[in-house]
N, C-alpha and C positions, 0 to 999 in steps of 0.2 A: 504494500500500500504506500503511495507517495506520502512524503512528509509534508503535512499541510501547514506546518509552522515555518518551513524553510523558505527563505526568499529566492531560492534557486529551483529551477526545474531539473530534478535529478535525472541523470542518464542511468541506464541499466545494461548489464551484460550477464550472460549465464555461463557459469563455470561448473562443470560436473553436475548439471541439473539444478544448481542453486543460483539465485539471482543476487548479484552484487550491485548496489546503487552507489553513485558517485557524482561529485561535482566536476565539471569540466568547463572552466571559465577563463576567458582571456586568449590572446593570440601570440604572446611573446614566447621566449624560451620556457620550457616546462619546469615546474617545481611541484614536488609531491608532498602533501601534508598528511601525516598519519596520526590519528587521534589515539587516546588512551582508553583504559578500562571504562566501560559504561558510557563512553563518549560517542561522538558521531562527527560529521562535518561541522555541526553547530559549535563544536569546541573551538573552532577557528573563526567564530563570528567576528565580523569587522575586518579581519586580516585577509579573507578571501577577496572581498571587494577591492581593497587597496592593492593587494598584490596583482590582481587580475588586470590592473591598468598597465602593468609592465610585463607580466609573465602569463604563461598558460598554467593555470592552477588546477591540479588534480587532487581532489580531496575525497577519498572513498569513505563510505560507512563500512567498516570491516565486517566480515561475516559474524553474526551474533550481536551486532550493534546497529543502532539507528534503524533505517528502513531496509537494510539488507536482510536476506534470509538468515534464519537462526537454526541451521541443521544440527542434529547430533553428530558428534565426531571429534575430529582433531582441532584443538584451539591452541596448539603450541606456537612458539615464536616462529618456528620453521614453516608451519602451515600458513600463518599470516604472511610471512615473507614470500612464500610461493604465490599467494594471491596478489601481492603487489607486483611481482614479476609478470603474472598472467595479465594483469590489468595493463601494464606497460606494453606488453606484446599486442594486446587488443587495440591499444591506441597508437600502435606503431611508433612508440617512443623508445629509442635505443638506450638512452641513459638520461639521468636527471639528478639535480640536487634533491635530497630528501630531508624533511623536517619531521621529527618524531616527538610527540608529547607523551610522557609517562610510559605506559606500556608500549606506546608507539615508538619511543626511543629505543627500547629493546628490540622491537621488530626491525627498525632501521639498521641497528647494529648487526642483527642476524642477517639482514640482506647484504650488508658489506661482506660478511663472512661467506655466505652461500653464493651470492651473485655479484662479486665486486665490479664486474664490467658494467653493471647497471647504475652504478653510483658515481656521481661527479664530485659531490661534497656533501657533508653531513652536518645537520644542526639538531642538537638534542635539547629538549625543553623539559626540565623537571623529570629527567629520564630515569626509568628503571634500569637495572642491570649493572649499576656502578657501585653498589655497596649493599650491605646486609639489612640495614635498618629500614623499616617501613612502619606505617601507622598500625595501631592496634586493630582497626577495622579490617584491614587487608589480612592480617594474620588470623583474625577470628573467622574470616570467611573460609579458611582452609580446614577448619575443625569439623568433625562429624556432627551432623545435625544442623549446620548453618543453613542448609537448603530449606529447613522448616522454619527457622527464625526470620530469615530475610523477608519473606512475603508479609509477615506480621509487622515488622519494622517499617516496611514501605507501604503499609495500608493507608487508605484515606484518613481513617480515624486518628492513627498515630501521627501522621504528617500534619494534619490540621491542628491537633492539640500542641504539637511541638512548635509549629510556626506561631501559634497564639502566645505561647510562653516566651519565645524569643522576642516577639513584638512588644510584649508587656515589659520585659526586662529592659528593652531599649528605651521605652518611655520613662523608665525610672533612672535613666542616665548611665546604666551599666554598659561597658564596651562589648556589646554582643550584636551590634548592627551588622548584618551580613554583607560582606564585600562581594565582588564579582566572582572570586574563586569559590567562596562559600555558596553563593547562589548556584553556580554551575555544578558544584559537587552535589548539592541537594537535588537539582534538576535531574542529574544523571542517576542518582540513587533511586529516584522514583521509578525508573525503568525496571528494577528488579521485581516489581509487582507482577510483571509479565513472565510467564513460565519459561518461554524460549530465551528471553534476555537473561533471566536469572541463571538458567543452566549454562549459557555461554559465558556469563561472568564468572561463575564458579569454576568452570573448566579452564578459562584463561588464567584466572588467579592462581589456581592450584598447580598450573604448569610452571609458574615462576616464583611462587611464594609458599612458605611453610609456616608452621606455628612459631618458629624462631626468626622469621624474616625471609628475605629474598634467597632463593635457592639457586638462581641462575646468575652467573657473573660473566660480563664481557671482557674481563681482564685478560684472559688468555688470547683474545683477538686484538688487543691494543696495537700490536705490531702492524696490523693491517691498516691502521689509521695514520701511521707515520707519514705517508705520502699523500694523505687525503685531507684537504682543508676541512677543519672541524670547528664548530661553534657550539658552546654550551650556554644555555640561558636558564637561570634558576630564580625562584622567588625566595628571598631571605626569610620569609615567614611561612615557608612551605611546611605544613604539618603532615603531609602524606608521605613525602620522601625528602629527607633533609638535604639542604643545599651543600652540606659538607661533602657529599658524594662527588661533587664536581672536582674536588681536590685530587681524587684518584686518577682521573684522566689528565688533569693539568700537570701532574708530576711526571707522568709516563709518556705523554704524547705532546712533544714540544710544538708541533704544528697545529695547535689548537688555541682557541680564544674562549675565555670564560667571562660571562657577564652575570653578576648577581644583582637583581633588582631588589633592593633592601626592603621595600615595603610591600612587595607582592607575595601572594600565596602560591598555591599549586598550579595556578593558571596565569603565569605572567603575561601571556598574550592577551588575556582579558583584563587583568588588573592594570596594566600599563601599556595599552594598545599602541599609542604613538611611539613610545620608546622602543617597544618590541619591533614595530615595523621598520623603524630607522636602523636598528641594529641588524635585523635580518636582511633588509634590502641592501645595506652596505656589504654584508657578508656575501650575498649572492652575486653582487657585481664586482667584487674584488678578485684579482687574479690569484692572490695568495693571502693567507691570514696576516702576514707581516705588513700588508698594505692597509690594514684596517686602522683607521684613526679612532682614538678613544672618544666616547660621547661625553661631553662635560656633565658633571653632576648636576649643575644648575638646570639642565634641560630635562631632568627626570621628574615627572609629575608624581605627586603623592598618591598612593593607592588607598582605596577605601577599605581594604581587607585588613 
């Protein structure tokens, strides 16, 4: 079913009898945006419009997410990477820069490992796969019985009452007013009320996270990034995956640039959209990371998160 809230007319393609839906906007050089857990192309709201003025933006709803089909089966990083490859083949795109958010960062790094010829440069946004620590919510989702608890937590009654409590606390002057990262996280979480989305979320999460944290690390593949221009963007207030994980790749991959948006949460592309666009646009247009000029602190807008 088409996404009625999307400002885009989504394209569709069938792979192995399952339908993948995606945004294909703009006419310039291609760039691929890969969302994270429970996300969709909407996780790039605002960025697609701006980027499509200069680039051909490809933003899929991964299988199990958004308006794409949610079949039972493999939701590993490799399976998602193969879907990205198949989509590029379908669109006759030989290679492109790829931007991955959260789980999407892990998918993009797995694509570097499996299909390096498809990758021109890599941008990781609040990425998984760079350290062990993750939020308690993600660890709890890997425990037995979570499939029974999640639909209750995402029910209309629980969501309505939680939202009412947060609203009232905000009126009392407490610092609980949701920022854009919080709003997007809550919007995405509501999708687990759907059985297909919930099953895909649990399968994707359990493929990379365990009760003690992330179980999949990209560290053994860092050597593949040494000749690949790399950008990492993180929110300093990220409560899902800590920004300290960026240090792991900054130490070992000298051909990379790290930008920490101090006031942003897990979705820096939403919390600080102007700054995010400037940093990403500069990265996409530079011949090498060494050519990137620092963005003055004074240009960084305050986030509401």
